[in-house]
C-alpha positions as a Markdown table, in Angstrom:
| # | Residue | x | y | z |
|---|---|---|---|---|
| 1 | Met | -53.4 | 21.6 | -31.7 |
| 2 | Gly | -55.2 | 24.9 | -32.4 |
| 3 | Lys | -58.4 | 23.1 | -33.2 |
| 4 | Leu | -58.2 | 21.1 | -30.0 |
| 5 | Leu | -57.7 | 24.3 | -27.9 |
| 6 | Leu | -60.7 | 25.9 | -29.6 |
| 7 | Lys | -62.8 | 22.7 | -29.1 |
| 8 | Tyr | -62.3 | 22.7 | -25.3 |
| 9 | Lys | -62.5 | 26.5 | -25.0 |
| 10 | Val | -59.0 | 26.8 | -23.6 |
| 11 | His | -58.8 | 30.3 | -25.0 |
| 12 | His | -61.7 | 31.4 | -22.8 |
| 13 | Val | -59.9 | 30.2 | -19.7 |
| 14 | Leu | -56.7 | 31.9 | -20.8 |
| 15 | Phe | -58.6 | 35.2 | -21.4 |
| 16 | Trp | -60.2 | 35.2 | -18.0 |
| 17 | Leu | -56.9 | 34.3 | -16.3 |
| 18 | Leu | -55.2 | 37.1 | -18.1 |
| 19 | Leu | -58.0 | 39.6 | -17.1 |
| 20 | Phe | -57.7 | 38.4 | -13.5 |
| 21 | Ala | -53.9 | 38.9 | -13.5 |
| 22 | Gly | -54.2 | 42.4 | -15.0 |
| 23 | Trp | -57.0 | 43.5 | -12.7 |
| 24 | Tyr | -55.1 | 42.2 | -9.7 |
| 25 | Phe | -51.8 | 43.7 | -10.7 |
| 26 | Leu | -53.4 | 47.2 | -11.2 |
| 27 | Arg | -55.5 | 47.2 | -8.0 |
| 28 | Tyr | -53.9 | 45.0 | -5.3 |
| 29 | Gln | -52.2 | 48.0 | -3.7 |
| 30 | Asp | -55.6 | 49.5 | -2.9 |
| 31 | Phe | -56.3 | 46.9 | -0.3 |
| 32 | Ser | -54.8 | 46.1 | 3.1 |
| 33 | Thr | -53.6 | 42.6 | 2.2 |
| 34 | Arg | -52.8 | 40.7 | -1.0 |
| 35 | Leu | -55.2 | 38.0 | 0.1 |
| 36 | Leu | -58.0 | 40.5 | 0.3 |
| 37 | Ala | -57.1 | 41.9 | -3.1 |
| 38 | Phe | -57.2 | 38.3 | -4.4 |
| 39 | Lys | -60.7 | 37.7 | -3.0 |
| 40 | Ile | -62.0 | 41.0 | -4.3 |
| 41 | Thr | -60.6 | 40.4 | -7.8 |
| 42 | Ser | -61.9 | 36.9 | -7.9 |
| 43 | Ile | -65.5 | 38.0 | -7.1 |
| 44 | Lys | -65.4 | 40.8 | -9.7 |
| 45 | Val | -64.0 | 38.5 | -12.5 |
| 46 | Ile | -66.4 | 35.6 | -11.7 |
| 47 | Asp | -69.4 | 38.0 | -11.6 |
| 48 | Leu | -68.4 | 39.6 | -14.9 |
| 49 | Ala | -67.8 | 36.2 | -16.5 |
| 50 | Leu | -71.2 | 34.9 | -15.4 |
| 51 | Met | -72.9 | 38.0 | -16.9 |
| 52 | Val | -71.0 | 37.7 | -20.2 |
| 53 | Tyr | -71.8 | 34.0 | -20.6 |
| 54 | Ile | -75.5 | 34.3 | -19.6 |
| 55 | Thr | -75.8 | 37.2 | -22.1 |
| 56 | Asn | -73.9 | 35.5 | -25.0 |
| 57 | Leu | -75.1 | 31.9 | -24.6 |
| 58 | Leu | -78.7 | 32.5 | -23.4 |
| 59 | Leu | -80.1 | 36.0 | -23.9 |
| 60 | Ile | -78.7 | 36.7 | -27.3 |
| 61 | Pro | -79.6 | 33.4 | -29.0 |
| 62 | Lys | -82.9 | 32.8 | -27.2 |
| 63 | Leu | -84.3 | 36.4 | -27.2 |
| 64 | Leu | -82.3 | 38.8 | -29.4 |
| 65 | Tyr | -81.9 | 36.5 | -32.4 |
| 66 | Arg | -85.5 | 35.5 | -32.2 |
| 67 | Lys | -86.5 | 39.2 | -32.4 |
| 68 | Gln | -87.9 | 39.3 | -28.9 |
| 69 | Tyr | -86.3 | 42.7 | -28.3 |
| 70 | Phe | -88.5 | 43.9 | -25.4 |
| 71 | Phe | -87.8 | 40.8 | -23.3 |
| 72 | Phe | -84.1 | 40.9 | -24.2 |
| 73 | Ile | -83.7 | 44.5 | -23.0 |
| 74 | Leu | -85.8 | 43.8 | -19.9 |
| 75 | Ala | -83.8 | 40.6 | -19.0 |
| 76 | Tyr | -80.5 | 42.3 | -19.9 |
| 77 | Val | -81.0 | 45.4 | -17.8 |
| 78 | Ser | -82.5 | 43.6 | -14.8 |
| 79 | Met | -79.9 | 40.9 | -14.8 |
| 80 | Ile | -76.9 | 43.3 | -14.7 |
| 81 | Phe | -78.5 | 45.7 | -12.3 |
| 82 | Cys | -79.3 | 42.8 | -9.8 |
| 83 | Ser | -75.8 | 41.4 | -10.3 |
| 84 | Ser | -74.2 | 44.7 | -9.6 |
| 85 | Val | -76.2 | 45.2 | -6.4 |
| 86 | Trp | -75.5 | 41.6 | -5.3 |
| 87 | Lys | -71.8 | 42.0 | -6.0 |
| 88 | Gln | -71.5 | 45.1 | -3.9 |
| 89 | Tyr | -73.1 | 43.5 | -0.9 |
| 90 | Ile | -70.8 | 40.5 | -1.3 |
| 91 | Leu | -67.7 | 42.8 | -1.5 |
| 92 | Ala | -68.9 | 44.7 | 1.6 |
| 93 | Asp | -69.2 | 41.5 | 3.5 |
| 94 | Val | -65.7 | 40.4 | 2.4 |
| 95 | Met | -64.2 | 43.8 | 3.4 |
| 96 | His | -66.2 | 43.7 | 6.7 |
| 97 | Ile | -68.1 | 46.9 | 6.0 |
| 98 | Gly | -70.9 | 47.1 | 8.5 |
| 99 | Asn | -74.4 | 48.6 | 7.9 |
| 100 | Phe | -73.7 | 48.6 | 4.1 |
| 101 | Ser | -76.7 | 49.8 | 2.0 |
| 102 | Ile | -76.7 | 50.2 | -1.8 |
| 103 | Trp | -78.9 | 53.3 | -1.4 |
| 104 | Asn | -76.3 | 55.2 | 0.6 |
| 105 | Asn | -74.6 | 57.4 | -2.0 |
| 106 | Phe | -76.5 | 55.5 | -4.7 |
| 107 | Lys | -75.5 | 58.1 | -7.4 |
| 108 | Gly | -71.8 | 57.4 | -6.7 |
| 109 | Arg | -72.3 | 53.6 | -6.7 |
| 110 | Leu | -74.3 | 53.9 | -10.0 |
| 111 | Tyr | -71.4 | 55.8 | -11.6 |
| 112 | Asp | -68.5 | 53.7 | -10.1 |
| 113 | Asn | -70.0 | 50.2 | -10.2 |
| 114 | Ile | -73.3 | 49.7 | -12.0 |
| 115 | Ile | -72.6 | 51.7 | -15.2 |
| 116 | Pro | -69.1 | 50.2 | -15.7 |
| 117 | His | -70.7 | 46.7 | -15.2 |
| 118 | Tyr | -73.1 | 47.4 | -18.1 |
| 119 | Leu | -70.2 | 48.6 | -20.3 |
| 120 | Leu | -68.1 | 45.6 | -19.6 |
| 121 | Val | -70.9 | 43.1 | -20.3 |
| 122 | Ser | -71.9 | 45.0 | -23.4 |
| 123 | Thr | -68.4 | 44.7 | -24.7 |
| 124 | Gly | -68.6 | 41.0 | -24.3 |
| 125 | Ala | -71.9 | 41.0 | -26.1 |
| 126 | Ala | -70.5 | 43.1 | -28.9 |
| 127 | Ile | -67.7 | 40.7 | -29.5 |
| 128 | Lys | -70.2 | 37.8 | -29.7 |
| 129 | Leu | -72.4 | 39.7 | -32.2 |
| 130 | Leu | -69.3 | 40.6 | -34.4 |
| 131 | Ala | -68.1 | 37.0 | -34.3 |
| 132 | Asp | -71.6 | 35.7 | -35.2 |
| 133 | Tyr | -71.9 | 38.2 | -38.0 |
| 134 | Ala | -68.5 | 37.2 | -39.4 |
| 135 | Arg | -69.5 | 33.5 | -39.3 |
| 136 | Thr | -72.8 | 34.3 | -41.1 |
| 137 | Gln | -71.0 | 36.2 | -43.8 |
| 138 | Arg | -68.5 | 33.5 | -44.3 |
| 139 | Arg | -71.2 | 30.9 | -44.4 |
| 140 | Leu | -73.2 | 32.9 | -47.0 |
| 141 | Ala | -70.0 | 33.2 | -49.1 |
| 142 | Glu | -69.5 | 29.5 | -49.0 |
| 143 | Ile | -73.1 | 28.8 | -49.9 |
| 144 | Thr | -72.9 | 31.2 | -52.8 |
| 145 | Lys | -69.7 | 29.6 | -54.0 |
| 146 | Glu | -70.9 | 26.1 | -53.7 |
| 147 | Lys | -74.2 | 27.0 | -55.4 |
| 148 | Ala | -72.4 | 28.6 | -58.3 |
| 149 | Glu | -70.1 | 25.5 | -58.7 |
| 150 | Ser | -73.1 | 23.2 | -58.6 |
| 151 | Glu | -75.0 | 25.2 | -61.2 |
| 152 | Leu | -71.9 | 25.2 | -63.4 |
| 153 | Lys | -71.5 | 21.4 | -63.1 |
| 154 | Phe | -75.2 | 21.1 | -63.8 |
| 155 | Leu | -75.0 | 23.2 | -67.0 |
| 156 | Lys | -71.9 | 21.3 | -68.2 |
| 157 | Ser | -73.6 | 18.0 | -67.8 |
| 158 | Gln | -77.1 | 19.0 | -69.0 |
| 159 | Ile | -78.2 | 17.5 | -72.3 |
| 160 | Asn | -81.0 | 19.0 | -74.3 |
| 161 | Pro | -84.0 | 18.1 | -72.1 |
| 162 | His | -86.5 | 18.2 | -75.0 |
| 163 | Phe | -84.5 | 15.6 | -76.9 |
| 164 | Ile | -84.4 | 13.4 | -73.8 |
| 165 | Phe | -88.1 | 13.6 | -73.1 |
| 166 | Asn | -89.1 | 13.1 | -76.8 |
| 167 | Ser | -86.9 | 10.0 | -76.9 |
| 168 | Leu | -88.4 | 8.7 | -73.7 |
| 169 | Asn | -91.9 | 9.2 | -75.0 |
| 170 | Ser | -91.0 | 7.4 | -78.2 |
| 171 | Ile | -89.6 | 4.4 | -76.2 |
| 172 | Tyr | -92.6 | 4.4 | -73.9 |
| 173 | Phe | -95.0 | 3.9 | -76.9 |
| 174 | Leu | -92.7 | 1.3 | -78.4 |
| 175 | Ile | -93.1 | -0.9 | -75.3 |
| 176 | Asp | -95.9 | -3.4 | -75.6 |
| 177 | Lys | -98.9 | -2.4 | -73.5 |
| 178 | Ser | -99.0 | -5.7 | -71.8 |
| 179 | Asn | -95.6 | -5.0 | -70.3 |
| 180 | Arg | -97.0 | -2.8 | -67.6 |
| 181 | Asp | -93.9 | -2.9 | -65.3 |
| 182 | Ala | -91.6 | -1.6 | -68.1 |
| 183 | Arg | -94.0 | 1.2 | -69.1 |
| 184 | Glu | -94.5 | 2.3 | -65.4 |
| 185 | Ser | -90.7 | 2.2 | -64.8 |
| 186 | Leu | -90.0 | 4.3 | -67.8 |
| 187 | His | -92.7 | 6.7 | -66.7 |
| 188 | Lys | -91.3 | 7.0 | -63.2 |
| 189 | Phe | -87.8 | 7.6 | -64.6 |
| 190 | Ser | -89.1 | 10.3 | -66.8 |
| 191 | Glu | -90.8 | 12.0 | -63.9 |
| 192 | Met | -87.6 | 11.8 | -61.8 |
| 193 | Leu | -85.6 | 13.3 | -64.6 |
| 194 | Arg | -88.2 | 16.1 | -65.1 |
| 195 | Tyr | -88.0 | 16.9 | -61.4 |
| 196 | Gln | -84.2 | 17.1 | -61.5 |
| 197 | Leu | -84.0 | 19.3 | -64.6 |
| 198 | Tyr | -86.9 | 21.6 | -64.1 |
| 199 | Glu | -87.8 | 21.9 | -60.4 |
| 200 | Cys | -84.5 | 21.7 | -58.5 |
| 201 | Gly | -83.1 | 25.0 | -59.8 |
| 202 | Gly | -84.5 | 27.1 | -56.9 |
| 203 | Glu | -83.3 | 27.3 | -53.4 |
| 204 | Lys | -86.3 | 25.5 | -51.9 |
| 205 | Ile | -88.7 | 22.8 | -53.0 |
| 206 | Glu | -92.0 | 21.7 | -51.5 |
| 207 | Ile | -91.5 | 18.7 | -49.3 |
| 208 | Glu | -94.4 | 16.9 | -51.1 |
| 209 | Lys | -92.5 | 17.0 | -54.4 |
| 210 | Glu | -89.3 | 15.8 | -52.7 |
| 211 | Ile | -91.1 | 12.9 | -51.1 |
| 212 | Lys | -92.7 | 12.0 | -54.5 |
| 213 | Tyr | -89.3 | 12.0 | -56.1 |
| 214 | Leu | -88.0 | 9.6 | -53.4 |
| 215 | Glu | -91.0 | 7.3 | -53.8 |
| 216 | Asp | -90.4 | 7.0 | -57.5 |
| 217 | Tyr | -86.7 | 6.2 | -56.9 |
| 218 | Val | -87.6 | 3.6 | -54.3 |
| 219 | Asp | -90.2 | 2.0 | -56.7 |
| 220 | Leu | -87.5 | 1.7 | -59.3 |
| 221 | Gln | -85.2 | 0.1 | -56.8 |
| 222 | Arg | -87.9 | -2.4 | -55.8 |
| 223 | Leu | -88.1 | -3.6 | -59.4 |
| 224 | Arg | -84.4 | -4.5 | -59.2 |
| 225 | Lys | -84.8 | -6.6 | -56.1 |
| 226 | Asp | -86.2 | -10.1 | -55.6 |
| 227 | Asp | -88.2 | -11.5 | -52.7 |
| 228 | Lys | -85.0 | -11.7 | -50.6 |
| 229 | Tyr | -85.3 | -7.9 | -50.2 |
| 230 | Lys | -87.9 | -6.0 | -48.2 |
| 231 | Val | -88.2 | -2.3 | -49.0 |
| 232 | Glu | -90.5 | -0.1 | -46.9 |
| 233 | Phe | -91.3 | 3.6 | -47.3 |
| 234 | His | -93.7 | 5.3 | -44.8 |
| 235 | Cys | -94.6 | 8.9 | -44.9 |
| 236 | Ser | -97.1 | 10.3 | -42.4 |
| 237 | Gln | -99.9 | 12.7 | -43.4 |
| 238 | Glu | -98.4 | 15.5 | -41.3 |
| 239 | Val | -95.5 | 15.8 | -43.7 |
| 240 | Gly | -96.5 | 18.8 | -45.8 |
| 241 | Gly | -96.8 | 22.6 | -46.0 |
| 242 | Phe | -93.1 | 23.4 | -45.9 |
| 243 | Ala | -90.1 | 23.5 | -48.2 |
| 244 | Ile | -86.6 | 22.2 | -48.0 |
| 245 | Glu | -83.4 | 22.2 | -50.1 |
| 246 | Pro | -83.8 | 20.2 | -53.3 |
| 247 | Leu | -82.3 | 16.7 | -53.3 |
| 248 | Leu | -81.2 | 17.0 | -49.7 |
| 249 | Leu | -82.7 | 13.6 | -48.7 |
| 250 | Met | -81.6 | 11.7 | -51.8 |
| 251 | Pro | -78.1 | 10.8 | -50.7 |
| 252 | Phe | -79.4 | 9.0 | -47.6 |
| 253 | Val | -81.7 | 6.8 | -49.6 |
| 254 | Glu | -79.1 | 6.2 | -52.3 |
| 255 | Asn | -76.6 | 5.2 | -49.7 |
| 256 | Ser | -79.1 | 2.6 | -48.1 |
| 257 | Phe | -79.5 | 0.8 | -51.5 |
| 258 | Lys | -75.8 | 1.0 | -52.3 |
| 259 | His | -74.8 | -0.6 | -49.1 |
| 260 | Ile | -77.7 | -2.9 | -48.4 |
| 261 | Ser | -76.8 | -6.5 | -47.3 |
| 262 | His | -76.9 | -9.4 | -49.7 |
| 263 | Phe | -77.7 | -12.3 | -47.5 |
| 264 | Gly | -78.3 | -15.5 | -49.4 |
| 265 | Asn | -79.1 | -17.9 | -46.5 |
| 266 | Gly | -82.8 | -17.1 | -46.2 |
| 267 | Lys | -82.1 | -14.0 | -44.0 |
| 268 | Leu | -84.0 | -10.9 | -45.2 |
| 269 | Asn | -82.2 | -7.9 | -46.6 |
| 270 | Gln | -84.1 | -4.7 | -45.6 |
| 271 | Val | -84.4 | -1.0 | -46.3 |
| 272 | Ser | -86.7 | 1.0 | -44.2 |
| 273 | Ile | -87.5 | 4.7 | -44.8 |
| 274 | Asp | -89.7 | 6.8 | -42.6 |
| 275 | Ala | -90.8 | 10.5 | -42.9 |
| 276 | Ser | -92.8 | 12.2 | -40.2 |
| 277 | Arg | -93.4 | 15.6 | -38.5 |
| 278 | Asn | -93.4 | 16.1 | -34.8 |
| 279 | Asn | -93.4 | 19.3 | -32.7 |
| 280 | Gly | -92.2 | 21.5 | -35.5 |
| 281 | Glu | -89.5 | 19.1 | -36.7 |
| 282 | Phe | -89.3 | 17.1 | -39.9 |
| 283 | Val | -87.9 | 13.7 | -39.0 |
| 284 | Phe | -86.4 | 11.5 | -41.7 |
| 285 | Thr | -85.0 | 8.1 | -41.0 |
| 286 | Val | -83.3 | 5.7 | -43.3 |
| 287 | Ala | -82.1 | 2.2 | -42.2 |
| 288 | Asn | -80.7 | -0.7 | -44.0 |
| 289 | Thr | -79.2 | -4.1 | -43.1 |
| 290 | Val | -75.4 | -4.5 | -43.8 |
| 291 | Asp | -73.2 | -7.5 | -44.2 |
| 292 | Tyr | -69.5 | -6.8 | -44.0 |
| 293 | Ser | -68.6 | -10.4 | -44.8 |
| 294 | Ser | -70.0 | -9.9 | -48.3 |
| 295 | Lys | -67.6 | -9.0 | -51.1 |
| 296 | Lys | -70.2 | -6.8 | -52.6 |
| 297 | Asn | -69.8 | -4.4 | -49.7 |
| 298 | Thr | -66.2 | -3.4 | -50.1 |
| 299 | Asp | -66.9 | 0.4 | -49.9 |
| 300 | Pro | -67.1 | 2.0 | -46.5 |
| 301 | Val | -70.7 | 2.6 | -45.5 |
| 302 | Gly | -71.5 | 6.3 | -45.8 |
| 303 | Gly | -68.6 | 7.5 | -47.9 |
| 304 | Ile | -68.4 | 10.7 | -49.9 |
| 305 | Gly | -72.2 | 11.1 | -50.3 |
| 306 | Leu | -72.9 | 11.4 | -46.6 |
| 307 | Arg | -69.9 | 13.7 | -46.0 |
| 308 | Asn | -71.2 | 16.0 | -48.7 |
| 309 | Val | -74.7 | 16.1 | -47.3 |
| 310 | Lys | -73.3 | 16.8 | -43.8 |
| 311 | Arg | -71.5 | 19.8 | -45.2 |
| 312 | Arg | -74.7 | 21.0 | -46.9 |
| 313 | Leu | -76.6 | 20.7 | -43.7 |
| 314 | Glu | -74.0 | 22.7 | -41.8 |
| 315 | Leu | -74.1 | 25.5 | -44.4 |
| 316 | Leu | -77.9 | 25.6 | -45.1 |
| 317 | Tyr | -79.3 | 24.6 | -41.7 |
| 318 | Pro | -76.9 | 25.9 | -39.0 |
| 319 | Asp | -78.3 | 25.2 | -35.5 |
| 320 | Lys | -81.5 | 24.0 | -37.1 |
| 321 | His | -80.7 | 20.3 | -37.7 |
| 322 | Arg | -79.5 | 17.2 | -35.9 |
| 323 | Leu | -78.0 | 14.3 | -37.8 |
| 324 | Glu | -77.2 | 11.0 | -36.2 |
| 325 | Ile | -75.6 | 8.1 | -38.0 |
| 326 | Leu | -75.6 | 4.8 | -36.1 |
| 327 | Glu | -74.2 | 1.4 | -37.0 |
| 328 | Lys | -75.4 | -1.4 | -34.7 |
| 329 | Glu | -76.3 | -5.0 | -34.8 |
| 330 | Gly | -76.1 | -5.4 | -38.5 |
| 331 | Trp | -78.0 | -2.2 | -39.3 |
| 332 | Phe | -76.9 | 1.2 | -40.6 |
| 333 | Arg | -79.2 | 3.9 | -39.6 |
| 334 | Val | -79.4 | 7.7 | -40.4 |
| 335 | Asp | -81.7 | 10.0 | -38.4 |
| 336 | Leu | -82.2 | 13.5 | -39.6 |
| 337 | Arg | -84.2 | 16.2 | -37.8 |
| 338 | Leu | -84.9 | 19.6 | -39.4 |
| 339 | Lys | -86.7 | 22.5 | -37.7 |
| 340 | Val | -89.4 | 23.6 | -40.2 |
């Protein structure tokens, strides 16, 4: 119930209603009628709410958080000043005050109306900043904890890498040179293992290396499939020059091969992977055909792997990613967009 209330911002409505009630109760006796008091209070609360939400939802995220401090201060000061002036003219009209001018006794109006308006809106902005700071600290703590747990699991499962690579090299040279596919497959597997053991320890990895790792994985999967399966991997030339979290894309590709259809009536089973870069966004799309009538697809499409990567994206790329998972007309499709 609490999550539902937060989702639909019911607590915001309750707050403004409570503020309205308190404001009205404390000031209604200052006006000739209760209807007039109701109108005046409504105008003041609506005006304050508009200023708070414009500041918190537009000015702070779009200007302050992007370090455009001059434009933020200019927009903030101008907006509240204009709103205060506009509000006083509206109130004068509602109270039937003729020949009203903001410049008459401007010093008094500045002290009684405009400055308090700045203080009230600034209070709302301060609450926003404190809440965002708390969320950021909580997210950093979660990232630190998950990273520590991942590193611990990695260390526990890690076998002596020198032994592994020496063994792979020995096997490689034992394979007959005429068996090109086997030698290339072992080589790709060795490169993938090297990538996981030696290059994924940092917080970021070059996208070129991540794509190469995916290509090696896809090539190995192709060897396991016959002509009933069509696997495509396209990466545009614009994909490069930035870094992402290591192994962030792998769960999407693994999932596509795990849940690919197994049609046996001449119908093609397909996996399609596309990586591109458009307007400052890295776009990664993975799609595969699915067949729920097949006994081989007993697991739900997606599963734990996609849930985990969703969580990683929420922690590592807050407000900088968009993930869409679609299931339509025999296809399962994942579209990921990252701001880079």
